[in-house]
N, C-alpha and C positions, 0 to 999 in steps of 0.2 A: 286790763291784762296786756303785758308787753307782747310785741310781735314774736319774739323768740319763744315765749311761753306758749303761745298758740301753736307754733310749729311743734314744740315738744309734746304738747297734748295730742296732736294729730299722730305723731310717731308712736305714742303709747297706745292709742286706739288701733293703729295699724298692726303693732306688734301683738296686741291681744287677739285680733282677728287671725293673724298669721299662726299663732300658737293653737288656736281653736280648730282651724281647718286648713293646714298648710297646703294640701293638694288643691283645694278649691281656689286658694289665693294664687298658686302657681298657674293654674288653668286660666284664671282671670287675667293675669299678666300676659300670658301667651296670646290669648285671643285679642286683647287690646293692642298689643305690640304688632300683631299680624295686620290689623287694620291700618296702623300708622305706617308700617313698612310698605304696605301695598299702595297707600296714598302718596308717600313721599320718597320711597326708595330707602336704601340703607344710609346713603350720605345725607339725605334731607331729613331723616327722622330725628326727633329730639327726645332725649330721655325724659326731660321735664314734662313734655306733653304726654308721654306714655304714663308716667307716674301720676299726673293729674287726672288721667282718665281711668285709673285702676282704683281698687279698694285698699291699696296699701301704699307704702312710701317708696321713695326712690332708693332708700337704703336697703329695703327688702328686695328690690329688683336686683341690685348688685349682689346681695347675699345669694340669691338663687342662681344668677346667670353670669356673674363676674364682671362683664362689661357689655357695651352695646353690641359688639360683634358676637359675643357669647349668646346674648338674647336673640339676635338675628338668626344665628345658627340653630338655636332651639326651636324657633318658629318654623324654619325650613324642615327640621326633623319631624316636628309635629304634623306639618302639612302632608309630607310624604307618608308618614305613619297612618294618617287617617285614610288616605287613598288606598294604601295596601290593605288595611283592614277591611275596607269596603270590597276590594277584590276578593279577599279570602272568603267573604260571605256568599260569593256567587256559587260556590261548590261546583266548579266547572269539571272536576275530575269525573263526575258521574254522567256527563253529557257526551253525545256523539261529537267527534272532533270538529265537524263543520259547524254545528250549533254552538259548541264551546268557543270557537274562534269568533263567530258572529257576536255572541253575547259579550265577550271581552272587548271587542272593538266598539260595539254600541255603548257599553258601559263607560268606556273611556271618553267617548264623544259626549255623553250625557254628563259625566262627572265634571269635565272641563267647562262645559256650557253652564252648568249649575254653580260650580265653585270657581268663579272667574278670578277670585283672589289667588288661587293656586297658580294659575297661568301667569298672573302678574308677578308673583314671587319668582317663578321660573325665569321670567324676562329680566327681573332685577338681578338675579344671580348670574345670568349670562352677561350682563353689563360688567360684573365683577369677575368675569372669566372663570366662574365656577369655583373660585378658590376657597369659599367657605364650605361648600359641599365636600370638597376633597379632604377636608379635615374631619369629616364626620364618618366614623365607622358605622353608625346607626343607619345613615342614608344608604351607604354602600350595601349593607346587608338587606335593607328593605327592597332596594331596586334589584338586587340579585334574585330575590324570590320571584319578582315579576318575570324576569328572563327565564327562570327555571319553569315557571308555570307555562309560558309560551313554548318552551322546549318540549314539555310533556304533551301538550296539545298537538304540536307539529309532528312529533314522533308518532303519535297514535294515528294521525291522518296519513302519514307516509306508510305505516304498517298496514293500513287498510287499502292502500293503493289509490288514495284520493288526492294527496298532496304531492307536488313534484319535488324531487330531491334537489339538493344543492343549495337550499336556502338556510338561513340561520334565524334563531329566535331574535337576535339583535336587529336584523333587517326588518323583521315583522314589527317589532316594537317601534322602530323608527317610522315606518309607514303609518302605523296606527296613531302615534303621537303627533306626527306632522299634520295630519288632517284635523285631529281634534284640537290642537293648539292654534292652528291657523283660524279655525272657526271663531276663536275668542280674540286672539291677539290682533287680528286685522279687521275686526268687526266695525270699528269706528270709521276707518278709512274706506273700507269696502262699501259700507252703507252710504257714506257721503257721495261716492262716485256712482254707485249703481242702484241705490235705494235700499229699503229695509225688508223687502219681501222675503228674502231667504232667512231672515232672523226673527220672523214671526213664527208662532207655534207650528203652523202647517209647514212652513219652509224648513224648520229645524227637524221635524219628523221625517221629511223627505230626505234631507241631508244625512241624518243618522242612518237611515236604511241604505242609502247610496254608499256611504262610507263602509258599512259592513260588506256590501256587494263588491266594492272595489278591492278590498283586502282579500276576500275569498277568491275572486277571479284571478288575482295575482298569484295566489298560492296553489290553486288547484291545477291538476293535470290538464293539458289541452284536451278539449272535447268534453270535459265535465263541467257542469254548472251547479251552483248551490241548490237550485230548484229541482234538478234531476237526480240528485244523489239519494239513494235509498238508505235509510238508517238501518244498517246491519247490526246484528246482535254484537254486543260489546263484551270482550273479556274484561274481567274486573281490573281496572288500572290500579297501580300503586297510588295511594293517597298519603302524601307526606306533609305534615303540618308546616306551613311557611316559616314558623319560628325556628325550625331545625335548619332551614337554609340560611336564615339570617345569622344564626350562630356560626354556621360553617363559613360564611363570608368573612366574619371577624376572625375566626380561627385560622383560616388560610392566610389572611393578611399578616397575622402575628407569626405564623410559622415560616413565612417567606424570608424572615431574617436569618434562618438557619441554613447554612450552606450544605450542599450534598457531602456525604461522607463524614458528617459530624459524629463525635463519639456518643456512645450510649448515655454517658453521664451528662453530657451537654443537652441531650434530648430530654432527659429527666428534668433537668433544671428548667428548661423552657416550658415543659408540661405544667410544672408547678407554678411557674411565673404567669402563664396565661390564666390558670385558674385563679390566681391571686388578683390579677387585673380585672377579671370579670366577676369577682365575688360580690354577692349581694350583702346588704347590711345584715349583721347578725341579729336575730330576734332579741329584743331588750330583756326578755325574761330568762336568758341563757348565760351561764358562766362558762368561760372557755379557757381560762388561764392555767388550769392545773394539768401538769404532766407527771408521769411516773415512769421509771425504768424497772423492768421486771426480768429476773433471771429465768432462763429456760435452757432446755437441752440444745436448742438451736441458736444459743447466744442471747445476750441481753436484747430486750425489745422495748421500744418506747410506746406509750399510749397517751393520747390526749383525751381529757374528760370534757364532755359537753353536758352540763347539768342544769336542769330546770331549777329555778330559784325557790320553788315551793318547799315547805318543810316536810319532815317525816321520811321514812324509808321509801325509796322510789324503785320502780322496776328498772331494769337495765338491759340495754342492747349492746352486745359486743359486735362492732361493725368492722367489716373487712373491705377496704376500698378496691375499686377496679383499677385497670391500667395494664391488663395483659400479663400480669405477674412480674413485669420488668420496670414499671414506673408507677407513680402515684404515691400518696401519703395522706395522713389525716387532714393536712392543710389543703390538698387538692380537692378533697370531697367535703370541705367545710360547710358549704351551703346545704348539702343533703343531711349531714348529721346534726347540724344546728337546728334545722327545721323539724326533724324527727323528734329531737329532744323537746323542742318547744310545743309542738302540736300534740304530743303524747304525754307530756308532763313527766318525763323520764330522764334517766341518765344514759348517755351514749358513751361507750368506751371505744374510741376509734384507734385501731391497731396499726402501728407503723412497721408491719412485718418485713423481713428481709427479702430483697428482690432477686429474681433470676436475671441473668444466668450465673452470677457470682454465688448465689445461694439457691440451688435447685431444690425441688421437693426432696424430702419432706420438711425442710427448715421452717417455712411459713406455718405449716400445720403444727409443728412442735411448739412454736412460739405462741400460736393462738390458744392451744390447750393450756399452756402455762398461764396465759392471761385469764382464762376462765377460772382456773384453780385459784389464782391470786384474788380475783374479784369475789369469789365465794369466801375465801379466808378473811378478806378485808372488808366484808360487806358492811359491818357496823361503822368502820372508819369512813368508808365511802358514802355512807348514807343510802345504801341500796338494800333491796330485799333479795336475799340469796335464793328464795323460792321462785322468784320471777326474773330469771335471766334468760334472754333470748339471743340467738345468733343471727347475723344478717350480713349481706354484702351484695355488690353489683359486679356483673361481668366475671372477671377472674376471681374477684372477691366472693361472688355468688357461688362459684365452684368450691372455694375454700370453706365457705359457710356450710354447704351441703355435706362436704367431707367431714367437717368438724362435728356436725350433728350426728352422723353415723358413728364416728369414733366415740363420742360421748355416750351414745346408746350402748355401744359394746362395752364401755367401761363403767356403766351405771352412774354416769354423771348427768343429773337431770337438767334439761333445758325445756322451757315452756313453749318455745316457738322458733321457727326459722323463716326469715324474710329473704327470699332469693330474687334478686332483681336482674333481669335478662341474664340468667346464669349460663355459664358454659359447662354443660353436664357431660359432654364427651367431645371427641375431636373428629367425628364423622362429617366430612365435608361433601358427601354425596347426596344429602337430603335436598328436597325441593326448595326449601327456604334459602339454601346456599346458591342454587341456580337463579332463583328469582331476584335475589339481592346481591348478586355477584359484585356489583359496583358500589355497595354500601347503601346509603352514606354512613360515614363515621367508622364503619368496620367492614372489612372484606374477608372472604374466606382465606386469602393468602396471609392476612394478618393473624388469623387464628392458627394457621399452620406454623407461623414464625413463633408465636407465643408458646405454643405447645413444645416446640423444639428447644426453646430456651428453658422452659420449666422442667422438662424431662427429655433429655437427649435420647433415651432408650425408647425407640418407636414401639416396641412390643409392650412395654410397661404403659406407655402413654394411652394405648387403646384398651388395656385389659386390667390395669390396677385400679381397684375401687377407690383407693386413696388419691387418685389423680382423675379418674373418670367415674364419678359417682353413679352414673347410669348403669355401669357394669357390675354393681354390687350384687351378690347372690340373693340378698333380701333387702327390702325397704320397709319391712314391718317395724312397728313400735317406734317410729320416728315422731318427733313433735309436730304439731300442726304447722302447715306451710302456707305461705302466701308466695305465689310465683308470678312476678310481673314480667310479662313478655313484651316484645316490641314487634309490631306487625311487619316492619321493614328491616328486620334484623336477619342476617344470614344464619344466626344461631337460634332463631325462633323455634324451629322444630326440635332442637336439642332440649330446650327448656320445656317445650310442650310434651316431649316424650318422657321427661323426668316427672312432670306432673301426673301423667298417665300411670307411670310405674308406682308412684306414691299412692294414688287412688286405688289401684289394684291390690296394694298391700294393706289397705284399710286405713291409711293416713288421711286426716281431714285436710283438704287442699282447697284454697281459694286462688282463682286465676284471673289475671287482668290481661287482656290481649294487647293492650297498648296500640289501639288503632291510631294511625297517623304518625306514629313515632318510630324512631330508629334506635339501634343499639347505642348505649351510652347517653341516652336522652337526659338523664339527670344533670349532666354537665351543661345542658342548655337552659337551665332555669332562668338565667338572666335575659333570655330572648324568647322563650317559649312558654307561655302561660299553660298550655296543655300539659307540659311536663310537671308543673306544680300541681295541677289537678290530680294527676296520677299519684304523686307523692303523698298528697293528702289522703287519698284512698288507702294507701299502705299504712299511713299513720293511724287512720280510723280502725283498721283491722288490728294493728298492734295494740291499740288502746283497749279494744274489746277482749283480746286474748289475755292481756295483763289483768284486766278487771276480773275475768273469769278465773284466772289462776289465783288472784287474791281472794276471791270468794271461796275457792276450794281449799285454801291453805288452812 
């Protein structure tokens, strides 16, 4: 067999392995490349050597990572992601701030001592002036979560009168990293000059403890020591999933391109552009190309269809996107609707309703009601079951969905379910959740006040009209079963919780998810926050059961 034929056969074998388990192949490439970059640096690493040591071909490496610098950047991202995930597992939010800071410090010391390759990669990247890290939004988001974690620990220590004021989380991170990295980066030279005693297990145990002591004594108020601090009862701290912060870091970087005073329309364009940039791959069993325009009393309205490829009449969810009534579209919420369609084996009709303030209430409601009427009339053409139509939405869309469900009840239009995701059910900003989450993240009470003013400038109607504030309705009886997904760190958490309570009192079947660790608008973070996907799967499972029950009863 000729030499070229042997190489072709190897490529065929590599391609077969790649198609069978592409994620395993990618992981194998990353870990092999990590060892080569650690040993030789970026400049000295050879792609031929990396390919020879993997279970795939050089061609596949280029397919995944583009070029050597792309592969090196991916190795860096993977190394930082592994460390941040290990930090997340510590669950420091539940610990006394002194113990939390000690654990984080000693964890960092142990991590760097154990994962010496990580320190070597950091040293290699410093040789290159950090230029590859600066191109990675992923690393920026991962490291911002570490700073925010330290900020939370430091704030709690200050609130308890234990930590001195005037420090920053960035300073603390520097001190912790400096000690942990020196322990590895200078190990060879230090050992040659002074011997290896400090790098034996006993010496490392001693240094780990001393490192924690040094950081704590630096941060604690004069006269206090870690050993003397009594662990006082803790108020329950806010626990926000690090994936939310990783998303915020990317979001803020992309929003920075928008100058102050930009028009509402430009802000809408950027909102949709960011969503498109962060969009996940569409599930392969979902068709997304079909659009329709529907006449309504509120003017023509566009809908995009997300349909599961299975045959036969499907249940349908009319979905109303969030965005504060003034921004958003079916495209900005593509990840959510595509996955609901995929996981529930249904059709999702995503509504591009008219936005405020150009189109204040009740325009969006009028358009939504026309979409429901159209879906029922065109059920055979659309391939949906007219007896299994539900309404749903998130944020402002959750408000519209709740109002739509009440209106359909009053007009005897059957709906089999309502999916309300962190819904804004009134505009009362005096509740406890507004005070506790005054700084967000992702939504602040001031934002809610602004959206309310855009959607309904009449302040009296805003707080009293059930078609704007569904919580104020005289009755909530006879509404369809509801799933209400809250977010624990949402200023409007108590608004949604109050609506769930009102539905229950009226005899409506209600399922509630508290959204622990999450913030308002968390479904936008699917690309960075696995916990958000977990909650969306729970909603999907609920919808699937409701649709199945409705089908059995038809």
